[in-house]
N, C-alpha and C positions, 0 to 999 in steps of 0.2 A: 766264267771261271762258276763253278756250283760250289757248294758249301763241302764236300767229300772233297774236290782236288783239295780246296782251299784248307781243309786239317791234314789231309796228308803232306802240303808242303810246309806247314808248321810244324807239325809234328819232325818233318825229314829234316828243316834248319836245327830243331832243338838236337836231336842224335848227333848232326855232324860238330856243333859246339859242344856238346857232352865228350866227344872223341876227342877232339881237337884237344880240349880241356885235359882229357886223361893222358893223351900220348905225346903230347909238349907242352906241360906246362910253363915252361919259360917262356910261353909266348905271351901268356896272359898274366907274369909277374912283374915283380918291381924291378928286377934285372934287363927288362927291354926296354930299351932305352927313346925310342920311338913312342909308348905308352905312357912311358914317365914323362915324359915332354910335352905328349896332347893333351893327357887330362890335368892342367892346372887345377889350379882353386879359382882364376878367372871363370875357365870352361863351364864347369863344373858348376858355378853360380848362374851363369847366364843359363844354362841348360834347366835347370831348376826352375827358373823362371818361363820358360817356354814350355818346359812341362805343366808347370801350375796352370798357366792360361790356355793351353792344349783341351786340358781335365773339365775345368771349369767352363769351357766353351761346349764340350763334347757333352757335358753332363745338362746343360741347359737347352742346348738344341734334343737331347734326348725326352728331358720333360715336354717341350714344347709338341715335339711330334707323337708324344703319347698323347696329349689332350687332344690333338685330332681325331 
């Protein structure tokens, strides 16, 4: 997959998310029982730790590859 196709796919997904948010805001609001139950404080805490570790590892890898 070249860079142009990846950029178009990313832009396409962003447009889809924006359209869904504009057309059906109830799907992403607090009234959606599935999202309300899925996104508990414990889940968000675990995801915060995972994202922090991933970003730190990716930045370290980026710095090491730039040294080469």
